[in-house]
N, C-alpha and C positions, 0 to 999 in steps of 0.2 A: 504494499500499500504506499509506503514511504520510499523516497529516493535512496539510491545506494551511494557509496563513496565516490564512484566515478562521476555520477551526476553532480555531486557537490563540488568536485574539482573543476568540472566544466563551468559551474556557476561562479566559482572564484576567478576564473580566467575571463569570463564575461564582465565580472565587476572591474577588474583591471582595465579592460578594454573601454568600459564606460568612463572611468576616470581619465583615460587618455583623451577623451573628447573634450573635457575642460581644457587641457593643456594645448590641444590643437587649436581651439578657438581663441585662446589667449595669445598664441604665437601668431595667428592671423591678425589679431588686433595690433599686436606689437609691430608686425611688419607694415601695417597701415599707418602706424605712427613714425615710421622712418628708421626702424631697427636701431634705435638709440640705446647705447649700453646702459646709461643710468636708469632708463625706463624699464629695462629688463629686470632689474632687482625688484621693482614695484610689481611687475607682472608675476614674478615667481612667488612673492608674498601673497599676491591676490589669488594665485592658483592654489596655494596651500590652504588659504581661508576658505575658498569655494569648495575644495575637496572635503575639508572638515565639516563644512555646513551640509554638503550633499549627503555625507554619511551619518552625522549625528543629528542633524535637524530635519531630515527628510520627512519623518513622520509628522512633525509639528507643522512643516510647510503645507502638507496635504491636508491636515486637519483644519488649519486656518483657512485654507482655500475654500472649504465648504462650510465654515463657521460652525463646525460640530462641537458638542460638549460631552464630556464624559458623564456616563450614567451609572447609577448604583443599582443594587438589587431591588431596593425599595421603589425606584422609579420605573424600572423595566423588569419586573419579576419573571415574565415568561422568557424573554430573550436571555437574561442572565442565567436562569435555570438551565436552559438548553445548552448554552456554551459551557457551563460549569459541568454538566452531566457528561457531555461528549469528551471534554478535556480530561476529566477524571477517568473515564472509561479507557482511554488509550494512554493514560499516564503521561500526559504532556502539560506544560504550564498553561494556565488560562490567560488569554490575551485581554488587553483593556478594551472596553466597550464604549463606543461613542455613537451619538445620534446627531445627524445633521438636519436642520429645520428646512427640509425641502419636500415639495409635494411629489416630485419625480421619484418614482420607486427605484432604488438601487442599493448595492452594497459593495464594499471593497475591503481588502486587507492590506495593510502596510506594516513596515517595521524592518529593522536591521537584523533582528533575531527573534527566536521564539519568545524569549522573556521580555522583549520590548515590542511585541507585536500589537497591532491594534485592528479591530474590526469596527468598521463605521457603517451603520445603516442609516438610510434617510427615513424621515418620519413617514413619507409615503409608502415605503416598503412595509413598515410595521402596521400601517393601517389597512393594507390590502391582502396580506398573506395570513393564512390560518397557521396553527401550530405545527402541523405536519410540514407544510411548505417552508415555514421558517426554519425547521430543523434541517431540511434538505439544503437550503441556501447556506446556512451557517456551517454545515459540515463541508460543503464545497470550499468555503474560505479557509476553514481550519486545515484542510488538506493542503492548500497552497502554502499555509504558514509552516506546517510541519514537514513539508517537502522542500523548504527553503527557496520557494519560488519568488517570494515577495521581496528579498533583499535587492535583487538586480532591478525589479520592476519599480521599486521604491526609489532607488538611487537614479534610475533613468528619469523618472517623473520629476525628481528634485532638480536634476541637471537641466531638463527642459524648462522647468519653471524659472530657475536662476537665469539661464541664458536668454530667456524671453525678456526678463526684467533688464538684463544688460543691454539687450537690443533697443529696448525702449529708452534707456538712458542715452545711448549713443545717438539715437534718432531724433528724440524730442527734447534733448538738453537745450536750454536757452543759451542764446549767443551773448554771454557775459563778458567774453573776452574782447574788449574794445581796443581802440588804438593805444591807450596808455597801459594796456595789460602787458605784463612782462612776456607772457606766452605769445602774444600777437606780434610784438615788435622784434622778436628774435630774428625772424626771417620771413620772407614772403612764402617759403615753402610750408610754414606752419599753417598759413591760411589755406593753401591748397590741400592740406591733409584733412581739413575739416569735412569737406564733402566726401572724402574717402571713408572717414569714420562713420558718417551718416549712412553711406551705402552699406558698410559692414553691419551696422545696426539694423537697417532695413532687411538685409539678408538673414540675420539671426531671427528677426520677427517672422519672416515668411517661412523659414525652415523649421524653427523649433515649435511652432504651434501645431501643424499637422505632423511633421516628422518626429517631434518629441513623443507623440503617441506611438509613432512607428518604431521608435527606438525600444519602447516597452515591448512591442510585439515581436521584435527580433530577438531580444534576450530571453523571452519566455516563448517556447516553441508552441506551435499550433497543437501538438498532441498533448501538451500539459493540461489544456482545458478539457479535453476528452478524459484525460486520466483523473482530473479532479472530479468531473461529473461521475465517472465510474466509481471511483473510491468513495465518494459521498453516498451514492446509491447502495454500495455494499455496506457502508458504515451504518446507515439508517435502516437499511433493508426496505427502503421505500423510494425507488427511483422515479416512480410515477408522480410523487409529491414534488420532487425537484423539477421535473418536466413541466408540471402545472405551474410552478413558481416562475420559471423562466418565461412562459407564455404571459403570465400576468405582468411581469416586469417589463417585457418588451412592449406590450400593448399600453401599459401605464406610462411609459416613457414617451410615447407618442402623443398622449392626451395631455400630460403635464410635462412639457418640454423643459429640459434643463437649460440653465442660462449658458449662452455660448461665449462666456468669458475665456480669454486665451488660457488662463491657468487651468480651467476645468477641461478644456479641450486637450491639453497636454497630458492630463492625468485620466482621461476618460477610459483608456485601456486597462487601467487598474480595476475597473468595475466589472461586475459579473456579467452585465449586458451593456454594450457600448451605447450610450444614449444618443450618440451622434452617427450611428451606423448608416443612416440613410444619406448622410452628408459626404460619405467617403467617396473618393475617386476610385476608379477601377484599379489603379496602381496600388493604392493603400489596401484595398480589399484583397489583392493578391498576397500581400505580406501579413495580413491580419492573423494574429494568433487567436483571436476570439472568433471561433467558428460561427457561422450564421445560426441564429437562435433555432431556426427550423431544423437544421442538421442535428443540433444537440438535443432538441426535444425528441426527434425521431430516434436517435440513439438511446436515450433514456427509456422511451416507451418500448423498444425492442428488448431492452434489458429487463424491464418490468414484466413483459410477456414471457420472456425466457425463465424468469423466476417462477411465474405462475405455472408454466408447463412442467418445470422441475418439481414444483411442490405437488402438482397433480400426479406426476409419475411416481414420486416418493410415496404419496398416499396410496396409489393403486398398487405399487409394489409391496408396501407394508400390509395392505388388506389381503393381497394374494398370498403373502407369506403366512399371515395369520389363518387363512382358510386352509391352506395346505398343511399347516401345523396341526390344525384342529382335526383335519381328515385323517392324518397320520396317527393322531392320538386316538381317534375312535377305532381305527384299524388295530392299533396296538391293544386297546382294551378288549376287543373281540378276540384277538389272538390269545390274550392272557386268559380269557374265560374258558376258551377251548382247552388250553393247557391245564388249567385248574380241574376241569371236569375229568380230563383223560388220566392225569397223573396224581391227582389228589392234592388239595390245598385247603387250608383253613379259610373259610369264608368269614365275612364280617359277622354273621350271626352265630359263628362258633361251630358250625357243622363242618365236619371234615369229609371231603369227597374222596373216595378211594377208587382207583382204576379197576374196572371190571366188576364192581359191586353190583 
């Protein structure tokens, strides 16, 4: 059910590749600034700060993006009870629970480790799902946490969010550098670099809004979603409930559309159902790790039917075994009676039958 050591090693390599994206972007900005050696020191410091923030503060960035608040057992007893029960059953630490004040139904898991993991549900999700469906959805997210799928997806989301903000700063920063500014009077080339920085900022905005989500899809393979669905169905024994939940979430996301803020678009692929699925281009859909809801629902329904067929077969086999055992028992009783009459045995009444009497 959970990933092996080889999978974890590949996840660590993906993590290193993600952090290299930060340094690549900073190198691009440094080149746009003229490859000046004094500025290199500042960019190295900035790269270290951004890397640390992407690792340690990634969960907080995502939580702040959706304005979620942490909830206790008294506030959400059903949700809290389900998560605690499943975590205790598989002997893993229980994640923190947050609820986002959104009508659009959805849920996602984030965090750098099992002990720092977070499951965030929207208010819309808790309003439309029954307990069976909520159990299936929560199990799906817990599988992602315990398979260590969320580390890379969380870091990718944080990098996309950070770089989007960097792009906005470069693009929309006010022109405060006037003629008496030290920066402006150093050389005419400094003025010519301002448009270049704005172009870099615009490129970051254009790339890291849609491609930030694509980064998450690339670090979490397409099969991991099916694996999480399958494992959740096995864990709860009720894949049909998860299929029903996915249908409700997909339909509810169309009725109550989520805000298309750039930060939310960048982290949309963290969610169990992408709320912006219809907005994707064909290229992004090709790389999507979140299989179409219809495919996942069909997969879960086939899984549920297979479980029902196995249960019916097991019941039929058990009944056949019992009937066969009963028939053999009757046959044995008759044989024993014949033996008693022929060779003499003590009957329950105390009469002894003697052969030939």
